[in-house]
HTML snippet that shows the backbone in 3Dmol.js (N, CA, C, O; Angstrom):
<script src="https://3Dmol.org/build/3Dmol-min.js"></script>
<div id="view" style="width:600px;height:400px;position:relative"></div>
<script>
const pdb = `
ATOM      1  N   UNK A   1      31.480 153.189 142.631  1.00  0.00           N
ATOM      2  CA  UNK A   1      31.874 152.732 141.387  1.00  0.00           C
ATOM      3  C   UNK A   1      31.109 153.275 140.141  1.00  0.00           C
ATOM      4  O   UNK A   1      29.882 153.321 140.061  1.00  0.00           O
ATOM      5  N   UNK A   2      31.958 153.666 139.210  1.00  0.00           N
ATOM      6  CA  UNK A   2      31.306 153.760 137.784  1.00  0.00           C
ATOM      7  C   UNK A   2      31.362 152.792 137.199  1.00  0.00           C
ATOM      8  O   UNK A   2      32.343 152.057 137.306  1.00  0.00           O
ATOM      9  N   UNK A   3      30.183 152.461 136.299  1.00  0.00           N
ATOM     10  CA  UNK A   3      30.083 151.455 135.158  1.00  0.00           C
ATOM     11  C   UNK A   3      29.850 151.471 133.509  1.00  0.00           C
ATOM     12  O   UNK A   3      28.735 151.925 133.250  1.00  0.00           O
ATOM     13  N   UNK A   4      30.130 151.333 133.075  1.00  0.00           N
ATOM     14  CA  UNK A   4      29.774 151.578 131.452  1.00  0.00           C
ATOM     15  C   UNK A   4      29.846 150.487 130.676  1.00  0.00           C
ATOM     16  O   UNK A   4      30.978 150.003 130.649  1.00  0.00           O
ATOM     17  N   UNK A   5      28.999 149.901 130.004  1.00  0.00           N
ATOM     18  CA  UNK A   5      28.365 148.614 129.288  1.00  0.00           C
ATOM     19  C   UNK A   5      28.241 148.956 128.187  1.00  0.00           C
ATOM     20  O   UNK A   5      27.434 149.842 127.907  1.00  0.00           O
ATOM     21  N   UNK A   6      29.187 148.208 127.026  1.00  0.00           N
ATOM     22  CA  UNK A   6      28.957 147.631 125.669  1.00  0.00           C
ATOM     23  C   UNK A   6      28.389 146.591 125.730  1.00  0.00           C
ATOM     24  O   UNK A   6      28.776 145.673 126.452  1.00  0.00           O
ATOM     25  N   UNK A   7      26.777 146.505 124.558  1.00  0.00           N
ATOM     26  CA  UNK A   7      26.190 145.755 124.696  1.00  0.00           C
ATOM     27  C   UNK A   7      26.680 144.269 124.032  1.00  0.00           C
ATOM     28  O   UNK A   7      26.154 143.167 124.187  1.00  0.00           O
ATOM     29  N   UNK A   8      27.938 144.661 123.197  1.00  0.00           N
ATOM     30  CA  UNK A   8      28.322 143.314 122.193  1.00  0.00           C
ATOM     31  C   UNK A   8      27.801 142.899 121.314  1.00  0.00           C
ATOM     32  O   UNK A   8      26.877 143.684 121.103  1.00  0.00           O
ATOM     33  N   UNK A   9      27.768 142.072 120.551  1.00  0.00           N
ATOM     34  CA  UNK A   9      28.344 140.740 121.248  1.00  0.00           C
ATOM     35  C   UNK A   9      29.896 141.511 121.384  1.00  0.00           C
ATOM     36  O   UNK A   9      30.129 142.708 121.217  1.00  0.00           O
ATOM     37  N   UNK A  10      30.810 140.483 121.720  1.00  0.00           N
ATOM     38  CA  UNK A  10      30.479 139.998 123.258  1.00  0.00           C
ATOM     39  C   UNK A  10      30.074 141.029 124.134  1.00  0.00           C
ATOM     40  O   UNK A  10      30.439 142.135 123.735  1.00  0.00           O
ATOM     41  N   UNK A  11      29.484 141.037 125.123  1.00  0.00           N
ATOM     42  CA  UNK A  11      28.868 142.239 126.391  1.00  0.00           C
ATOM     43  C   UNK A  11      30.077 142.292 127.290  1.00  0.00           C
ATOM     44  O   UNK A  11      30.614 141.290 127.761  1.00  0.00           O
ATOM     45  N   UNK A  12      30.480 143.581 127.499  1.00  0.00           N
ATOM     46  CA  UNK A  12      31.288 144.222 127.818  1.00  0.00           C
ATOM     47  C   UNK A  12      31.260 145.122 129.065  1.00  0.00           C
ATOM     48  O   UNK A  12      30.206 145.756 129.026  1.00  0.00           O
ATOM     49  N   UNK A  13      31.835 145.380 129.939  1.00  0.00           N
ATOM     50  CA  UNK A  13      31.644 146.020 131.220  1.00  0.00           C
ATOM     51  C   UNK A  13      33.098 146.655 131.768  1.00  0.00           C
ATOM     52  O   UNK A  13      34.079 145.933 131.942  1.00  0.00           O
ATOM     53  N   UNK A  14      33.111 148.337 132.056  1.00  0.00           N
ATOM     54  CA  UNK A  14      34.180 148.644 132.350  1.00  0.00           C
ATOM     55  C   UNK A  14      33.581 149.315 133.449  1.00  0.00           C
ATOM     56  O   UNK A  14      32.500 149.887 133.590  1.00  0.00           O
ATOM     57  N   UNK A  15      34.793 149.050 134.380  1.00  0.00           N
ATOM     58  CA  UNK A  15      34.451 149.913 135.777  1.00  0.00           C
ATOM     59  C   UNK A  15      35.487 150.742 136.400  1.00  0.00           C
ATOM     60  O   UNK A  15      36.608 150.237 136.462  1.00  0.00           O
ATOM     61  N   UNK A  16      35.365 151.621 136.752  1.00  0.00           N
ATOM     62  CA  UNK A  16      35.794 152.483 137.567  1.00  0.00           C
ATOM     63  C   UNK A  16      36.019 153.060 138.994  1.00  0.00           C
ATOM     64  O   UNK A  16      35.861 154.259 139.225  1.00  0.00           O
ATOM     65  N   UNK A  17      36.348 152.272 139.825  1.00  0.00           N
ATOM     66  CA  UNK A  17      36.612 152.744 141.089  1.00  0.00           C
ATOM     67  C   UNK A  17      37.025 154.296 141.656  1.00  0.00           C
ATOM     68  O   UNK A  17      38.053 154.844 141.258  1.00  0.00           O
ATOM     69  N   UNK A  18      36.207 154.868 142.526  1.00  0.00           N
ATOM     70  CA  UNK A  18      35.897 156.048 142.952  1.00  0.00           C
ATOM     71  C   UNK A  18      35.620 156.240 144.334  1.00  0.00           C
ATOM     72  O   UNK A  18      34.836 155.552 144.986  1.00  0.00           O
ATOM     73  N   UNK A  19      36.448 157.424 144.861  1.00  0.00           N
ATOM     74  CA  UNK A  19      36.220 157.767 145.811  1.00  0.00           C
ATOM     75  C   UNK A  19      35.598 159.325 145.601  1.00  0.00           C
ATOM     76  O   UNK A  19      35.686 160.133 144.677  1.00  0.00           O
ATOM     77  N   UNK A  20      34.684 159.354 147.388  1.00  0.00           N
ATOM     78  CA  UNK A  20      34.893 160.380 147.752  1.00  0.00           C
ATOM     79  C   UNK A  20      36.014 162.263 147.694  1.00  0.00           C
ATOM     80  O   UNK A  20      36.809 162.692 148.530  1.00  0.00           O
ATOM     81  N   UNK A  21      35.624 162.798 146.562  1.00  0.00           N
ATOM     82  CA  UNK A  21      36.851 163.568 146.635  1.00  0.00           C
ATOM     83  C   UNK A  21      37.850 163.826 145.309  1.00  0.00           C
ATOM     84  O   UNK A  21      38.438 164.784 144.806  1.00  0.00           O
ATOM     85  N   UNK A  22      37.656 162.121 144.999  1.00  0.00           N
ATOM     86  CA  UNK A  22      38.307 161.789 143.558  1.00  0.00           C
ATOM     87  C   UNK A  22      37.930 162.516 142.181  1.00  0.00           C
ATOM     88  O   UNK A  22      36.718 162.405 141.997  1.00  0.00           O
ATOM     89  N   UNK A  23      38.499 163.148 141.261  1.00  0.00           N
ATOM     90  CA  UNK A  23      38.332 163.770 139.619  1.00  0.00           C
ATOM     91  C   UNK A  23      37.670 162.418 139.088  1.00  0.00           C
ATOM     92  O   UNK A  23      38.129 161.295 138.874  1.00  0.00           O
ATOM     93  N   UNK A  24      36.579 162.908 138.980  1.00  0.00           N
ATOM     94  CA  UNK A  24      36.143 161.588 137.329  1.00  0.00           C
ATOM     95  C   UNK A  24      36.608 161.785 136.677  1.00  0.00           C
ATOM     96  O   UNK A  24      37.082 162.848 136.275  1.00  0.00           O
ATOM     97  N   UNK A  25      36.644 160.382 136.194  1.00  0.00           N
ATOM     98  CA  UNK A  25      37.523 159.821 134.986  1.00  0.00           C
ATOM     99  C   UNK A  25      36.422 160.336 134.054  1.00  0.00           C
ATOM    100  O   UNK A  25      35.307 160.785 134.320  1.00  0.00           O
ATOM    101  N   UNK A  26      37.213 160.094 132.584  1.00  0.00           N
ATOM    102  CA  UNK A  26      36.351 160.127 131.374  1.00  0.00           C
ATOM    103  C   UNK A  26      35.646 158.941 131.091  1.00  0.00           C
ATOM    104  O   UNK A  26      36.449 158.010 131.143  1.00  0.00           O
ATOM    105  N   UNK A  27      34.497 158.544 130.811  1.00  0.00           N
ATOM    106  CA  UNK A  27      33.859 157.526 130.665  1.00  0.00           C
ATOM    107  C   UNK A  27      32.898 157.111 129.288  1.00  0.00           C
ATOM    108  O   UNK A  27      32.013 157.811 128.795  1.00  0.00           O
ATOM    109  N   UNK A  28      33.264 156.021 128.919  1.00  0.00           N
ATOM    110  CA  UNK A  28      32.724 155.977 127.244  1.00  0.00           C
ATOM    111  C   UNK A  28      30.934 155.606 127.346  1.00  0.00           C
ATOM    112  O   UNK A  28      30.564 154.543 127.844  1.00  0.00           O
ATOM    113  N   UNK A  29      30.249 156.312 126.974  1.00  0.00           N
ATOM    114  CA  UNK A  29      28.838 156.316 126.654  1.00  0.00           C
ATOM    115  C   UNK A  29      28.704 155.298 125.540  1.00  0.00           C
ATOM    116  O   UNK A  29      29.008 156.098 124.655  1.00  0.00           O
ATOM    117  N   UNK A  30      28.550 154.478 125.058  1.00  0.00           N
ATOM    118  CA  UNK A  30      27.969 153.606 124.255  1.00  0.00           C
ATOM    119  C   UNK A  30      27.000 153.696 123.266  1.00  0.00           C
ATOM    120  O   UNK A  30      26.002 153.074 123.630  1.00  0.00           O
ATOM    121  N   UNK A  31      26.856 154.224 122.127  1.00  0.00           N
ATOM    122  CA  UNK A  31      25.169 154.732 121.976  1.00  0.00           C
ATOM    123  C   UNK A  31      25.170 153.300 120.899  1.00  0.00           C
ATOM    124  O   UNK A  31      24.114 153.412 120.278  1.00  0.00           O
ATOM    125  N   UNK A  32      25.988 151.841 120.346  1.00  0.00           N
ATOM    126  CA  UNK A  32      25.867 151.598 120.015  1.00  0.00           C
ATOM    127  C   UNK A  32      26.876 150.138 119.778  1.00  0.00           C
ATOM    128  O   UNK A  32      27.938 150.285 119.173  1.00  0.00           O
ATOM    129  N   UNK A  33      26.572 149.081 120.164  1.00  0.00           N
ATOM    130  CA  UNK A  33      28.086 148.119 120.119  1.00  0.00           C
ATOM    131  C   UNK A  33      29.238 148.916 119.562  1.00  0.00           C
ATOM    132  O   UNK A  33      29.226 149.409 118.435  1.00  0.00           O
ATOM    133  N   UNK A  34      30.279 149.017 120.457  1.00  0.00           N
ATOM    134  CA  UNK A  34      31.753 149.116 119.937  1.00  0.00           C
ATOM    135  C   UNK A  34      31.915 150.797 119.386  1.00  0.00           C
ATOM    136  O   UNK A  34      32.926 151.440 119.104  1.00  0.00           O
ATOM    137  N   UNK A  35      30.200 151.241 119.372  1.00  0.00           N
ATOM    138  CA  UNK A  35      30.714 152.467 119.077  1.00  0.00           C
ATOM    139  C   UNK A  35      30.135 153.474 120.280  1.00  0.00           C
ATOM    140  O   UNK A  35      28.957 153.589 120.619  1.00  0.00           O
ATOM    141  N   UNK A  36      31.484 154.282 120.915  1.00  0.00           N
ATOM    142  CA  UNK A  36      31.147 155.150 121.843  1.00  0.00           C
ATOM    143  C   UNK A  36      31.985 157.080 121.669  1.00  0.00           C
ATOM    144  O   UNK A  36      32.973 157.615 121.166  1.00  0.00           O
ATOM    145  N   UNK A  37      30.688 157.467 122.516  1.00  0.00           N
ATOM    146  CA  UNK A  37      31.377 158.816 122.860  1.00  0.00           C
ATOM    147  C   UNK A  37      32.217 159.237 123.981  1.00  0.00           C
ATOM    148  O   UNK A  37      31.591 158.997 125.013  1.00  0.00           O
ATOM    149  N   UNK A  38      33.398 159.777 124.248  1.00  0.00           N
ATOM    150  CA  UNK A  38      33.739 160.300 125.514  1.00  0.00           C
ATOM    151  C   UNK A  38      32.906 160.966 126.261  1.00  0.00           C
ATOM    152  O   UNK A  38      32.444 162.040 125.875  1.00  0.00           O
ATOM    153  N   UNK A  39      32.478 160.231 127.869  1.00  0.00           N
ATOM    154  CA  UNK A  39      31.608 161.424 128.336  1.00  0.00           C
ATOM    155  C   UNK A  39      32.874 161.683 129.675  1.00  0.00           C
ATOM    156  O   UNK A  39      33.516 160.981 130.457  1.00  0.00           O
ATOM    157  N   UNK A  40      32.706 163.332 129.291  1.00  0.00           N
ATOM    158  CA  UNK A  40      33.779 163.912 130.242  1.00  0.00           C
ATOM    159  C   UNK A  40      32.528 164.029 131.765  1.00  0.00           C
ATOM    160  O   UNK A  40      31.402 164.528 131.776  1.00  0.00           O
ATOM    161  N   UNK A  41      33.112 163.521 132.618  1.00  0.00           N
ATOM    162  CA  UNK A  41      31.945 163.355 133.849  1.00  0.00           C
ATOM    163  C   UNK A  41      32.589 164.489 134.671  1.00  0.00           C
ATOM    164  O   UNK A  41      31.794 165.051 135.424  1.00  0.00           O
ATOM    165  N   UNK A  42      34.056 165.019 134.695  1.00  0.00           N
ATOM    166  CA  UNK A  42      34.774 165.937 135.733  1.00  0.00           C
ATOM    167  C   UNK A  42      33.790 167.105 135.450  1.00  0.00           C
ATOM    168  O   UNK A  42      32.787 167.556 136.002  1.00  0.00           O
ATOM    169  N   UNK A  43      34.336 167.321 134.624  1.00  0.00           N
ATOM    170  CA  UNK A  43      33.918 168.514 133.633  1.00  0.00           C
ATOM    171  C   UNK A  43      32.522 169.330 133.692  1.00  0.00           C
ATOM    172  O   UNK A  43      32.245 170.507 133.922  1.00  0.00           O
ATOM    173  N   UNK A  44      31.543 167.828 133.289  1.00  0.00           N
ATOM    174  CA  UNK A  44      30.159 167.767 132.915  1.00  0.00           C
ATOM    175  C   UNK A  44      29.997 168.381 134.264  1.00  0.00           C
ATOM    176  O   UNK A  44      29.700 169.576 134.269  1.00  0.00           O
ATOM    177  N   UNK A  45      30.175 167.635 135.675  1.00  0.00           N
ATOM    178  CA  UNK A  45      29.796 168.025 136.832  1.00  0.00           C
ATOM    179  C   UNK A  45      30.272 169.551 137.432  1.00  0.00           C
ATOM    180  O   UNK A  45      29.739 170.337 138.215  1.00  0.00           O
ATOM    181  N   UNK A  46      31.443 169.565 136.727  1.00  0.00           N
ATOM    182  CA  UNK A  46      32.208 171.108 137.845  1.00  0.00           C
ATOM    183  C   UNK A  46      30.976 172.600 136.840  1.00  0.00           C
ATOM    184  O   UNK A  46      30.314 173.492 137.371  1.00  0.00           O
ATOM    185  N   UNK A  47      31.174 172.191 134.949  1.00  0.00           N
ATOM    186  CA  UNK A  47      29.809 173.233 134.840  1.00  0.00           C
ATOM    187  C   UNK A  47      29.269 173.328 136.004  1.00  0.00           C
ATOM    188  O   UNK A  47      29.528 173.995 137.006  1.00  0.00           O
ATOM    189  N   UNK A  48      28.068 172.172 135.594  1.00  0.00           N
ATOM    190  CA  UNK A  48      26.674 172.003 136.352  1.00  0.00           C
ATOM    191  C   UNK A  48      26.936 172.991 137.867  1.00  0.00           C
ATOM    192  O   UNK A  48      26.294 174.029 138.029  1.00  0.00           O
ATOM    193  N   UNK A  49      27.762 172.593 138.710  1.00  0.00           N
ATOM    194  CA  UNK A  49      28.207 173.081 139.942  1.00  0.00           C
ATOM    195  C   UNK A  49      28.270 174.763 139.779  1.00  0.00           C
ATOM    196  O   UNK A  49      27.809 175.582 140.574  1.00  0.00           O
ATOM    197  N   UNK A  50      28.838 174.980 138.764  1.00  0.00           N
ATOM    198  CA  UNK A  50      28.758 176.205 138.628  1.00  0.00           C
ATOM    199  C   UNK A  50      27.783 177.171 138.801  1.00  0.00           C
ATOM    200  O   UNK A  50      27.705 178.152 139.541  1.00  0.00           O
ATOM    201  N   UNK A  51      26.847 176.550 137.724  1.00  0.00           N
ATOM    202  CA  UNK A  51      25.569 176.950 137.584  1.00  0.00           C
ATOM    203  C   UNK A  51      24.584 176.785 138.619  1.00  0.00           C
ATOM    204  O   UNK A  51      23.742 177.679 138.712  1.00  0.00           O
ATOM    205  N   UNK A  52      24.527 175.816 139.412  1.00  0.00           N
ATOM    206  CA  UNK A  52      23.644 175.288 140.967  1.00  0.00           C
ATOM    207  C   UNK A  52      23.564 176.535 141.918  1.00  0.00           C
ATOM    208  O   UNK A  52      24.561 176.712 142.619  1.00  0.00           O
ATOM    209  N   UNK A  53      22.680 177.295 142.030  1.00  0.00           N
ATOM    210  CA  UNK A  53      22.011 177.700 143.252  1.00  0.00           C
ATOM    211  C   UNK A  53      22.897 177.800 143.977  1.00  0.00           C
ATOM    212  O   UNK A  53      23.273 176.721 144.436  1.00  0.00           O
ATOM    213  N   UNK A  54      23.662 179.046 144.446  1.00  0.00           N
ATOM    214  CA  UNK A  54      24.548 179.009 146.073  1.00  0.00           C
ATOM    215  C   UNK A  54      22.861 179.346 147.285  1.00  0.00           C
ATOM    216  O   UNK A  54      22.943 179.986 148.334  1.00  0.00           O
ATOM    217  N   UNK A  55      22.070 178.979 146.968  1.00  0.00           N
ATOM    218  CA  UNK A  55      21.422 178.734 148.454  1.00  0.00           C
ATOM    219  C   UNK A  55      21.472 177.369 148.340  1.00  0.00           C
ATOM    220  O   UNK A  55      21.990 176.974 149.384  1.00  0.00           O
ATOM    221  N   UNK A  56      21.185 176.334 147.556  1.00  0.00           N
ATOM    222  CA  UNK A  56      21.493 174.947 147.143  1.00  0.00           C
ATOM    223  C   UNK A  56      22.740 174.553 147.327  1.00  0.00           C
ATOM    224  O   UNK A  56      22.729 173.528 148.009  1.00  0.00           O
ATOM    225  N   UNK A  57      23.591 174.814 147.101  1.00  0.00           N
ATOM    226  CA  UNK A  57      25.034 174.919 147.404  1.00  0.00           C
ATOM    227  C   UNK A  57      25.125 174.123 149.102  1.00  0.00           C
ATOM    228  O   UNK A  57      25.348 173.021 149.603  1.00  0.00           O
ATOM    229  N   UNK A  58      24.702 175.865 149.602  1.00  0.00           N
ATOM    230  CA  UNK A  58      25.353 175.609 150.890  1.00  0.00           C
ATOM    231  C   UNK A  58      24.287 174.692 151.650  1.00  0.00           C
ATOM    232  O   UNK A  58      24.747 174.181 152.671  1.00  0.00           O
ATOM    233  N   UNK A  59      22.845 174.354 151.338  1.00  0.00           N
ATOM    234  CA  UNK A  59      22.322 173.044 151.923  1.00  0.00           C
ATOM    235  C   UNK A  59      23.276 172.016 151.977  1.00  0.00           C
ATOM    236  O   UNK A  59      23.562 171.499 153.057  1.00  0.00           O
ATOM    237  N   UNK A  60      23.908 171.592 150.698  1.00  0.00           N
ATOM    238  CA  UNK A  60      24.292 170.024 150.495  1.00  0.00           C
ATOM    239  C   UNK A  60      25.617 170.148 150.801  1.00  0.00           C
ATOM    240  O   UNK A  60      26.161 169.049 150.691  1.00  0.00           O
ATOM    241  N   UNK A  61      26.715 171.398 151.289  1.00  0.00           N
ATOM    242  CA  UNK A  61      28.334 171.450 151.376  1.00  0.00           C
ATOM    243  C   UNK A  61      27.922 171.497 152.941  1.00  0.00           C
ATOM    244  O   UNK A  61      28.713 170.792 153.567  1.00  0.00           O
ATOM    245  N   UNK A  62      26.864 172.142 153.862  1.00  0.00           N
ATOM    246  CA  UNK A  62      26.801 172.071 155.147  1.00  0.00           C
ATOM    247  C   UNK A  62      27.638 172.873 155.771  1.00  0.00           C
ATOM    248  O   UNK A  62      28.584 173.051 155.003  1.00  0.00           O
ATOM    249  N   UNK A  63      27.800 173.461 156.766  1.00  0.00           N
ATOM    250  CA  UNK A  63      28.567 174.722 158.022  1.00  0.00           C
ATOM    251  C   UNK A  63      29.847 174.698 156.955  1.00  0.00           C
ATOM    252  O   UNK A  63      30.091 173.808 156.140  1.00  0.00           O
ATOM    253  N   UNK A  64      30.537 175.829 157.170  1.00  0.00           N
ATOM    254  CA  UNK A  64      31.723 175.906 156.612  1.00  0.00           C
ATOM    255  C   UNK A  64      32.381 175.795 157.671  1.00  0.00           C
ATOM    256  O   UNK A  64      31.973 176.193 158.762  1.00  0.00           O
ATOM    257  N   UNK A  65      33.903 175.025 157.396  1.00  0.00           N
ATOM    258  CA  UNK A  65      34.992 174.733 158.287  1.00  0.00           C
ATOM    259  C   UNK A  65      35.259 175.578 158.858  1.00  0.00           C
ATOM    260  O   UNK A  65      34.674 176.606 158.516  1.00  0.00           O
ATOM    261  N   UNK A  66      36.458 175.733 160.275  1.00  0.00           N
ATOM    262  CA  UNK A  66      36.352 176.744 160.863  1.00  0.00           C
ATOM    263  C   UNK A  66      37.849 176.261 161.434  1.00  0.00           C
ATOM    264  O   UNK A  66      37.846 175.170 162.004  1.00  0.00           O
ATOM    265  N   UNK A  67      39.116 176.956 161.341  1.00  0.00           N
ATOM    266  CA  UNK A  67      39.765 176.682 161.838  1.00  0.00           C
ATOM    267  C   UNK A  67      39.966 177.237 162.721  1.00  0.00           C
ATOM    268  O   UNK A  67      39.434 178.327 162.928  1.00  0.00           O
ATOM    269  N   UNK A  68      40.872 176.631 163.607  1.00  0.00           N
ATOM    270  CA  UNK A  68      40.825 176.681 165.468  1.00  0.00           C
ATOM    271  C   UNK A  68      41.502 177.559 165.538  1.00  0.00           C
ATOM    272  O   UNK A  68      42.250 178.009 164.670  1.00  0.00           O
ATOM    273  N   UNK A  69      41.313 177.934 166.645  1.00  0.00           N
ATOM    274  CA  UNK A  69      41.541 179.715 167.228  1.00  0.00           C
ATOM    275  C   UNK A  69      43.455 179.278 168.023  1.00  0.00           C
ATOM    276  O   UNK A  69      43.709 178.241 168.636  1.00  0.00           O
ATOM    277  N   UNK A  70      44.020 179.916 167.860  1.00  0.00           N
ATOM    278  CA  UNK A  70      45.480 179.634 168.104  1.00  0.00           C
ATOM    279  C   UNK A  70      45.907 180.208 169.758  1.00  0.00           C
ATOM    280  O   UNK A  70      47.057 180.080 170.178  1.00  0.00           O
TER     281      UNK A  70
END
`;
const viewer = $3Dmol.createViewer("view");
viewer.addModel(pdb, "pdb");
viewer.setStyle({}, {cartoon: {color: "spectrum"}});
viewer.zoomTo();
viewer.render();
</script>
């Protein structure tokens, strides 16, 4: 679950359900009541992952999947 909060008045919460493997949506990042900038979560994640050290990626991803032999 992703959440973004506007301190209002009135106070408002915006929720987005997500599951493992989903593309992350853009979410509002509130700077002041009713003033926000869009936070491009998926693009930010992908950019960060590209620059992440491969040795650490392997630790997080686990062993590579292998195809069953036919």
